[in-house]
PDB file of N, CA, C and O in Angstrom:
ATOM      1  N   UNK A   1     125.386 101.906 105.410  1.00  0.00           N
ATOM      2  CA  UNK A   1     124.824 100.698 104.860  1.00  0.00           C
ATOM      3  C   UNK A   1     123.384 100.514 105.329  1.00  0.00           C
ATOM      4  O   UNK A   1     122.541 100.013 104.586  1.00  0.00           O
ATOM      5  N   UNK A   2     123.115 100.914 106.538  1.00  0.00           N
ATOM      6  CA  UNK A   2     121.770 100.807 107.075  1.00  0.00           C
ATOM      7  C   UNK A   2     120.803 101.721 106.324  1.00  0.00           C
ATOM      8  O   UNK A   2     119.638 101.378 106.123  1.00  0.00           O
ATOM      9  N   UNK A   3     121.300 102.883 105.912  1.00  0.00           N
ATOM     10  CA  UNK A   3     120.470 103.815 105.148  1.00  0.00           C
ATOM     11  C   UNK A   3     120.103 103.240 103.786  1.00  0.00           C
ATOM     12  O   UNK A   3     118.983 103.425 103.310  1.00  0.00           O
ATOM     13  N   UNK A   4     121.054 102.540 103.158  1.00  0.00           N
ATOM     14  CA  UNK A   4     120.762 101.919 101.869  1.00  0.00           C
ATOM     15  C   UNK A   4     119.677 100.863 102.005  1.00  0.00           C
ATOM     16  O   UNK A   4     118.801 100.750 101.147  1.00  0.00           O
ATOM     17  N   UNK A   5     119.733 100.096 103.075  1.00  0.00           N
ATOM     18  CA  UNK A   5     118.722  99.061 103.293  1.00  0.00           C
ATOM     19  C   UNK A   5     117.368  99.691 103.607  1.00  0.00           C
ATOM     20  O   UNK A   5     116.328  99.177 103.193  1.00  0.00           O
ATOM     21  N   UNK A   6     117.383 100.790 104.331  1.00  0.00           N
ATOM     22  CA  UNK A   6     116.143 101.454 104.718  1.00  0.00           C
ATOM     23  C   UNK A   6     115.436 102.061 103.502  1.00  0.00           C
ATOM     24  O   UNK A   6     114.212 101.994 103.396  1.00  0.00           O
ATOM     25  N   UNK A   7     116.202 102.648 102.597  1.00  0.00           N
ATOM     26  CA  UNK A   7     115.633 103.317 101.422  1.00  0.00           C
ATOM     27  C   UNK A   7     115.901 102.534 100.141  1.00  0.00           C
ATOM     28  O   UNK A   7     116.075 103.128  99.077  1.00  0.00           O
ATOM     29  N   UNK A   8     115.934 101.232 100.232  1.00  0.00           N
ATOM     30  CA  UNK A   8     116.280 100.369  99.100  1.00  0.00           C
ATOM     31  C   UNK A   8     115.302 100.528  97.934  1.00  0.00           C
ATOM     32  O   UNK A   8     115.724 100.742  96.798  1.00  0.00           O
ATOM     33  N   UNK A   9     114.017 100.426  98.205  1.00  0.00           N
ATOM     34  CA  UNK A   9     113.035 100.482  97.130  1.00  0.00           C
ATOM     35  C   UNK A   9     112.898 101.866  96.504  1.00  0.00           C
ATOM     36  O   UNK A   9     112.750 101.955  95.285  1.00  0.00           O
ATOM     37  N   UNK A  10     112.938 102.944  97.273  1.00  0.00           N
ATOM     38  CA  UNK A  10     112.939 104.254  96.612  1.00  0.00           C
ATOM     39  C   UNK A  10     114.169 104.489  95.736  1.00  0.00           C
ATOM     40  O   UNK A  10     114.072 105.147  94.700  1.00  0.00           O
ATOM     41  N   UNK A  11     115.315 103.961  96.138  1.00  0.00           N
ATOM     42  CA  UNK A  11     116.530 104.096  95.324  1.00  0.00           C
ATOM     43  C   UNK A  11     116.370 103.308  94.034  1.00  0.00           C
ATOM     44  O   UNK A  11     116.699 103.807  92.957  1.00  0.00           O
ATOM     45  N   UNK A  12     115.866 102.075  94.133  1.00  0.00           N
ATOM     46  CA  UNK A  12     115.647 101.257  92.933  1.00  0.00           C
ATOM     47  C   UNK A  12     114.643 101.944  92.011  1.00  0.00           C
ATOM     48  O   UNK A  12     114.849 101.995  90.799  1.00  0.00           O
ATOM     49  N   UNK A  13     113.563 102.469  92.577  1.00  0.00           N
ATOM     50  CA  UNK A  13     112.562 103.178  91.784  1.00  0.00           C
ATOM     51  C   UNK A  13     113.135 104.406  91.102  1.00  0.00           C
ATOM     52  O   UNK A  13     112.796 104.692  89.953  1.00  0.00           O
ATOM     53  N   UNK A  14     113.991 105.128  91.788  1.00  0.00           N
ATOM     54  CA  UNK A  14     114.623 106.300  91.195  1.00  0.00           C
ATOM     55  C   UNK A  14     115.545 105.943  90.043  1.00  0.00           C
ATOM     56  O   UNK A  14     115.572 106.635  89.025  1.00  0.00           O
ATOM     57  N   UNK A  15     116.298 104.868  90.201  1.00  0.00           N
ATOM     58  CA  UNK A  15     117.197 104.419  89.130  1.00  0.00           C
ATOM     59  C   UNK A  15     116.389 103.972  87.914  1.00  0.00           C
ATOM     60  O   UNK A  15     116.725 104.318  86.781  1.00  0.00           O
ATOM     61  N   UNK A  16     115.321 103.202  88.148  1.00  0.00           N
ATOM     62  CA  UNK A  16     114.476 102.756  87.039  1.00  0.00           C
ATOM     63  C   UNK A  16     113.833 103.958  86.347  1.00  0.00           C
ATOM     64  O   UNK A  16     113.770 104.002  85.118  1.00  0.00           O
ATOM     65  N   UNK A  17     113.363 104.917  87.112  1.00  0.00           N
ATOM     66  CA  UNK A  17     112.791 106.125  86.528  1.00  0.00           C
ATOM     67  C   UNK A  17     113.805 106.894  85.706  1.00  0.00           C
ATOM     68  O   UNK A  17     113.466 107.430  84.651  1.00  0.00           O
ATOM     69  N   UNK A  18     115.034 106.956  86.166  1.00  0.00           N
ATOM     70  CA  UNK A  18     116.084 107.627  85.405  1.00  0.00           C
ATOM     71  C   UNK A  18     116.396 106.922  84.100  1.00  0.00           C
ATOM     72  O   UNK A  18     116.598 107.567  83.072  1.00  0.00           O
ATOM     73  N   UNK A  19     116.435 105.604  84.141  1.00  0.00           N
ATOM     74  CA  UNK A  19     116.700 104.831  82.920  1.00  0.00           C
ATOM     75  C   UNK A  19     115.573 105.032  81.913  1.00  0.00           C
ATOM     76  O   UNK A  19     115.827 105.200  80.720  1.00  0.00           O
ATOM     77  N   UNK A  20     114.325 105.016  82.391  1.00  0.00           N
ATOM     78  CA  UNK A  20     113.182 105.227  81.486  1.00  0.00           C
ATOM     79  C   UNK A  20     113.226 106.642  80.906  1.00  0.00           C
ATOM     80  O   UNK A  20     112.934 106.829  79.726  1.00  0.00           O
ATOM     81  N   UNK A  21     113.584 107.630  81.711  1.00  0.00           N
ATOM     82  CA  UNK A  21     113.679 108.999  81.215  1.00  0.00           C
ATOM     83  C   UNK A  21     114.756 109.130  80.138  1.00  0.00           C
ATOM     84  O   UNK A  21     114.545 109.798  79.126  1.00  0.00           O
ATOM     85  N   UNK A  22     115.890 108.503  80.352  1.00  0.00           N
ATOM     86  CA  UNK A  22     116.960 108.530  79.351  1.00  0.00           C
ATOM     87  C   UNK A  22     116.499 107.841  78.069  1.00  0.00           C
ATOM     88  O   UNK A  22     116.801 108.299  76.967  1.00  0.00           O
ATOM     89  N   UNK A  23     115.762 106.734  78.221  1.00  0.00           N
ATOM     90  CA  UNK A  23     115.246 106.026  77.041  1.00  0.00           C
ATOM     91  C   UNK A  23     114.273 106.904  76.273  1.00  0.00           C
ATOM     92  O   UNK A  23     114.301 106.918  75.042  1.00  0.00           O
ATOM     93  N   UNK A  24     113.405 107.644  76.977  1.00  0.00           N
ATOM     94  CA  UNK A  24     112.469 108.537  76.293  1.00  0.00           C
ATOM     95  C   UNK A  24     113.212 109.589  75.484  1.00  0.00           C
ATOM     96  O   UNK A  24     112.828 109.887  74.353  1.00  0.00           O
ATOM     97  N   UNK A  25     114.263 110.149  76.050  1.00  0.00           N
ATOM     98  CA  UNK A  25     114.989 111.215  75.354  1.00  0.00           C
ATOM     99  C   UNK A  25     115.839 110.692  74.199  1.00  0.00           C
ATOM    100  O   UNK A  25     116.006 111.382  73.193  1.00  0.00           O
ATOM    101  N   UNK A  26     116.374 109.485  74.333  1.00  0.00           N
ATOM    102  CA  UNK A  26     117.264 108.988  73.287  1.00  0.00           C
ATOM    103  C   UNK A  26     116.524 108.180  72.229  1.00  0.00           C
ATOM    104  O   UNK A  26     116.849 108.281  71.046  1.00  0.00           O
ATOM    105  N   UNK A  27     115.540 107.383  72.625  1.00  0.00           N
ATOM    106  CA  UNK A  27     114.847 106.513  71.685  1.00  0.00           C
ATOM    107  C   UNK A  27     113.551 107.115  71.146  1.00  0.00           C
ATOM    108  O   UNK A  27     113.178 106.859  70.001  1.00  0.00           O
ATOM    109  N   UNK A  28     112.887 107.887  71.939  1.00  0.00           N
ATOM    110  CA  UNK A  28     111.580 108.416  71.578  1.00  0.00           C
ATOM    111  C   UNK A  28     110.491 107.661  72.326  1.00  0.00           C
ATOM    112  O   UNK A  28     110.741 106.640  72.965  1.00  0.00           O
ATOM    113  N   UNK A  29     109.280 108.189  72.229  1.00  0.00           N
ATOM    114  CA  UNK A  29     108.167 107.658  73.009  1.00  0.00           C
ATOM    115  C   UNK A  29     107.796 106.234  72.605  1.00  0.00           C
ATOM    116  O   UNK A  29     107.768 105.349  73.460  1.00  0.00           O
ATOM    117  N   UNK A  30     107.512 105.989  71.331  1.00  0.00           N
ATOM    118  CA  UNK A  30     107.004 104.686  70.896  1.00  0.00           C
ATOM    119  C   UNK A  30     108.038 103.585  71.012  1.00  0.00           C
ATOM    120  O   UNK A  30     107.702 102.452  71.357  1.00  0.00           O
ATOM    121  N   UNK A  31     109.286 103.902  70.728  1.00  0.00           N
ATOM    122  CA  UNK A  31     110.333 102.877  70.872  1.00  0.00           C
ATOM    123  C   UNK A  31     110.525 102.510  72.340  1.00  0.00           C
ATOM    124  O   UNK A  31     110.789 101.352  72.664  1.00  0.00           O
ATOM    125  N   UNK A  32     110.393 103.492  73.225  1.00  0.00           N
ATOM    126  CA  UNK A  32     110.510 103.218  74.652  1.00  0.00           C
ATOM    127  C   UNK A  32     109.345 102.365  75.132  1.00  0.00           C
ATOM    128  O   UNK A  32     109.534 101.444  75.926  1.00  0.00           O
ATOM    129  N   UNK A  33     108.143 102.666  74.655  1.00  0.00           N
ATOM    130  CA  UNK A  33     106.974 101.866  75.023  1.00  0.00           C
ATOM    131  C   UNK A  33     107.153 100.432  74.536  1.00  0.00           C
ATOM    132  O   UNK A  33     106.869  99.486  75.271  1.00  0.00           O
ATOM    133  N   UNK A  34     107.623 100.267  73.299  1.00  0.00           N
ATOM    134  CA  UNK A  34     107.868  98.931  72.753  1.00  0.00           C
ATOM    135  C   UNK A  34     108.916  98.190  73.582  1.00  0.00           C
ATOM    136  O   UNK A  34     108.757  97.001  73.860  1.00  0.00           O
ATOM    137  N   UNK A  35     109.973  98.875  73.975  1.00  0.00           N
ATOM    138  CA  UNK A  35     111.010  98.282  74.815  1.00  0.00           C
ATOM    139  C   UNK A  35     110.432  97.822  76.149  1.00  0.00           C
ATOM    140  O   UNK A  35     110.741  96.724  76.612  1.00  0.00           O
ATOM    141  N   UNK A  36     109.601  98.648  76.767  1.00  0.00           N
ATOM    142  CA  UNK A  36     108.986  98.279  78.045  1.00  0.00           C
ATOM    143  C   UNK A  36     108.049  97.083  77.895  1.00  0.00           C
ATOM    144  O   UNK A  36     107.975  96.233  78.783  1.00  0.00           O
ATOM    145  N   UNK A  37     107.333  97.017  76.770  1.00  0.00           N
ATOM    146  CA  UNK A  37     106.461  95.865  76.516  1.00  0.00           C
ATOM    147  C   UNK A  37     107.285  94.589  76.413  1.00  0.00           C
ATOM    148  O   UNK A  37     106.920  93.564  76.987  1.00  0.00           O
ATOM    149  N   UNK A  38     108.402  94.648  75.678  1.00  0.00           N
ATOM    150  CA  UNK A  38     109.263  93.468  75.553  1.00  0.00           C
ATOM    151  C   UNK A  38     109.864  93.065  76.896  1.00  0.00           C
ATOM    152  O   UNK A  38     110.014  91.875  77.174  1.00  0.00           O
ATOM    153  N   UNK A  39     110.205  94.033  77.722  1.00  0.00           N
ATOM    154  CA  UNK A  39     110.740  93.723  79.050  1.00  0.00           C
ATOM    155  C   UNK A  39     109.688  93.005  79.888  1.00  0.00           C
ATOM    156  O   UNK A  39     109.998  92.019  80.556  1.00  0.00           O
ATOM    157  N   UNK A  40     108.447  93.491  79.860  1.00  0.00           N
ATOM    158  CA  UNK A  40     107.375  92.863  80.626  1.00  0.00           C
ATOM    159  C   UNK A  40     107.105  91.447  80.119  1.00  0.00           C
ATOM    160  O   UNK A  40     106.907  90.534  80.921  1.00  0.00           O
ATOM    161  N   UNK A  41     107.095  91.252  78.803  1.00  0.00           N
ATOM    162  CA  UNK A  41     106.904  89.912  78.243  1.00  0.00           C
ATOM    163  C   UNK A  41     108.036  88.989  78.698  1.00  0.00           C
ATOM    164  O   UNK A  41     107.787  87.840  79.062  1.00  0.00           O
ATOM    165  N   UNK A  42     109.267  89.480  78.680  1.00  0.00           N
ATOM    166  CA  UNK A  42     110.405  88.685  79.137  1.00  0.00           C
ATOM    167  C   UNK A  42     110.300  88.295  80.598  1.00  0.00           C
ATOM    168  O   UNK A  42     110.663  87.180  80.973  1.00  0.00           O
ATOM    169  N   UNK A  43     109.807  89.200  81.422  1.00  0.00           N
ATOM    170  CA  UNK A  43     109.627  88.903  82.844  1.00  0.00           C
ATOM    171  C   UNK A  43     108.598  87.797  83.027  1.00  0.00           C
ATOM    172  O   UNK A  43     108.810  86.871  83.811  1.00  0.00           O
ATOM    173  N   UNK A  44     107.469  87.891  82.296  1.00  0.00           N
ATOM    174  CA  UNK A  44     106.436  86.870  82.421  1.00  0.00           C
ATOM    175  C   UNK A  44     106.907  85.513  81.921  1.00  0.00           C
ATOM    176  O   UNK A  44     106.584  84.488  82.522  1.00  0.00           O
ATOM    177  N   UNK A  45     107.659  85.491  80.840  1.00  0.00           N
ATOM    178  CA  UNK A  45     108.192  84.224  80.330  1.00  0.00           C
ATOM    179  C   UNK A  45     109.163  83.618  81.342  1.00  0.00           C
ATOM    180  O   UNK A  45     109.119  82.413  81.594  1.00  0.00           O
ATOM    181  N   UNK A  46     110.027  84.430  81.916  1.00  0.00           N
ATOM    182  CA  UNK A  46     110.985  83.930  82.905  1.00  0.00           C
ATOM    183  C   UNK A  46     110.282  83.415  84.156  1.00  0.00           C
ATOM    184  O   UNK A  46     110.674  82.386  84.707  1.00  0.00           O
ATOM    185  N   UNK A  47     109.246  84.120  84.609  1.00  0.00           N
ATOM    186  CA  UNK A  47     108.484  83.638  85.768  1.00  0.00           C
ATOM    187  C   UNK A  47     107.787  82.318  85.468  1.00  0.00           C
ATOM    188  O   UNK A  47     107.743  81.428  86.318  1.00  0.00           O
ATOM    189  N   UNK A  48     107.246  82.189  84.270  1.00  0.00           N
ATOM    190  CA  UNK A  48     106.594  80.936  83.870  1.00  0.00           C
ATOM    191  C   UNK A  48     107.602  79.787  83.859  1.00  0.00           C
ATOM    192  O   UNK A  48     107.330  78.706  84.380  1.00  0.00           O
ATOM    193  N   UNK A  49     108.760  80.031  83.264  1.00  0.00           N
ATOM    194  CA  UNK A  49     109.784  78.989  83.199  1.00  0.00           C
ATOM    195  C   UNK A  49     110.277  78.608  84.586  1.00  0.00           C
ATOM    196  O   UNK A  49     110.570  77.440  84.842  1.00  0.00           O
ATOM    197  N   UNK A  50     110.369  79.573  85.473  1.00  0.00           N
ATOM    198  CA  UNK A  50     110.826  79.295  86.830  1.00  0.00           C
ATOM    199  C   UNK A  50     109.775  78.499  87.598  1.00  0.00           C
ATOM    200  O   UNK A  50     110.106  77.540  88.296  1.00  0.00           O
ATOM    201  N   UNK A  51     108.513  78.894  87.470  1.00  0.00           N
ATOM    202  CA  UNK A  51     107.448  78.210  88.217  1.00  0.00           C
ATOM    203  C   UNK A  51     107.202  76.795  87.729  1.00  0.00           C
ATOM    204  O   UNK A  51     106.878  75.914  88.526  1.00  0.00           O
ATOM    205  N   UNK A  52     107.349  76.564  86.440  1.00  0.00           N
ATOM    206  CA  UNK A  52     107.113  75.219  85.916  1.00  0.00           C
ATOM    207  C   UNK A  52     108.332  74.321  86.083  1.00  0.00           C
ATOM    208  O   UNK A  52     108.222  73.103  85.942  1.00  0.00           O
ATOM    209  N   UNK A  53     109.474  74.894  86.376  1.00  0.00           N
ATOM    210  CA  UNK A  53     110.680  74.111  86.585  1.00  0.00           C
ATOM    211  C   UNK A  53     111.375  73.688  85.303  1.00  0.00           C
ATOM    212  O   UNK A  53     112.244  72.817  85.334  1.00  0.00           O
ATOM    213  N   UNK A  54     111.015  74.278  84.188  1.00  0.00           N
ATOM    214  CA  UNK A  54     111.622  73.903  82.911  1.00  0.00           C
ATOM    215  C   UNK A  54     113.108  74.242  82.847  1.00  0.00           C
ATOM    216  O   UNK A  54     113.888  73.513  82.234  1.00  0.00           O
ATOM    217  N   UNK A  55     113.492  75.325  83.466  1.00  0.00           N
ATOM    218  CA  UNK A  55     114.908  75.711  83.454  1.00  0.00           C
ATOM    219  C   UNK A  55     115.731  74.689  84.246  1.00  0.00           C
ATOM    220  O   UNK A  55     116.805  74.276  83.807  1.00  0.00           O
ATOM    221  N   UNK A  56     115.228  74.289  85.402  1.00  0.00           N
ATOM    222  CA  UNK A  56     115.944  73.306  86.215  1.00  0.00           C
ATOM    223  C   UNK A  56     116.030  71.963  85.510  1.00  0.00           C
ATOM    224  O   UNK A  56     117.055  71.285  85.584  1.00  0.00           O
ATOM    225  N   UNK A  57     114.964  71.576  84.829  1.00  0.00           N
ATOM    226  CA  UNK A  57     114.988  70.321  84.080  1.00  0.00           C
ATOM    227  C   UNK A  57     116.027  70.378  82.970  1.00  0.00           C
ATOM    228  O   UNK A  57     116.737  69.401  82.731  1.00  0.00           O
ATOM    229  N   UNK A  58     116.118  71.506  82.299  1.00  0.00           N
ATOM    230  CA  UNK A  58     117.100  71.664  81.233  1.00  0.00           C
ATOM    231  C   UNK A  58     118.523  71.620  81.780  1.00  0.00           C
ATOM    232  O   UNK A  58     119.411  71.019  81.175  1.00  0.00           O
ATOM    233  N   UNK A  59     118.734  72.264  82.936  1.00  0.00           N
ATOM    234  CA  UNK A  59     120.070  72.267  83.539  1.00  0.00           C
ATOM    235  C   UNK A  59     120.477  70.877  84.017  1.00  0.00           C
ATOM    236  O   UNK A  59     121.651  70.512  83.940  1.00  0.00           O
ATOM    237  N   UNK A  60     119.522  70.108  84.505  1.00  0.00           N
ATOM    238  CA  UNK A  60     119.825  68.783  85.052  1.00  0.00           C
ATOM    239  C   UNK A  60     119.995  67.723  83.982  1.00  0.00           C
ATOM    240  O   UNK A  60     120.439  66.618  84.295  1.00  0.00           O
ATOM    241  N   UNK A  61     119.661  68.011  82.727  1.00  0.00           N
ATOM    242  CA  UNK A  61     119.805  67.026  81.650  1.00  0.00           C
ATOM    243  C   UNK A  61     121.247  66.766  81.284  1.00  0.00           C
ATOM    244  O   UNK A  61     121.543  65.713  80.718  1.00  0.00           O
ATOM    245  N   UNK A  62     122.131  67.649  81.571  1.00  0.00           N
ATOM    246  CA  UNK A  62     123.535  67.514  81.162  1.00  0.00           C
ATOM    247  C   UNK A  62     124.220  66.376  81.845  1.00  0.00           C
ATOM    248  O   UNK A  62     125.404  66.135  81.605  1.00  0.00           O
TER     249      UNK A  62
END
């Protein structure tokens, strides 16, 4: 367990690299690039919603 914690980020990077490689082989170059662009846009939207507190406001309205 200590080894997993020590090499946590290289393991995560390796898994992400493997997923991207599989996407390149199955989807093709441009579709993979488009997918990565949408993922980055989704990350920025989620960070914006988290920082502004809009998600918490929506959850607390119930």
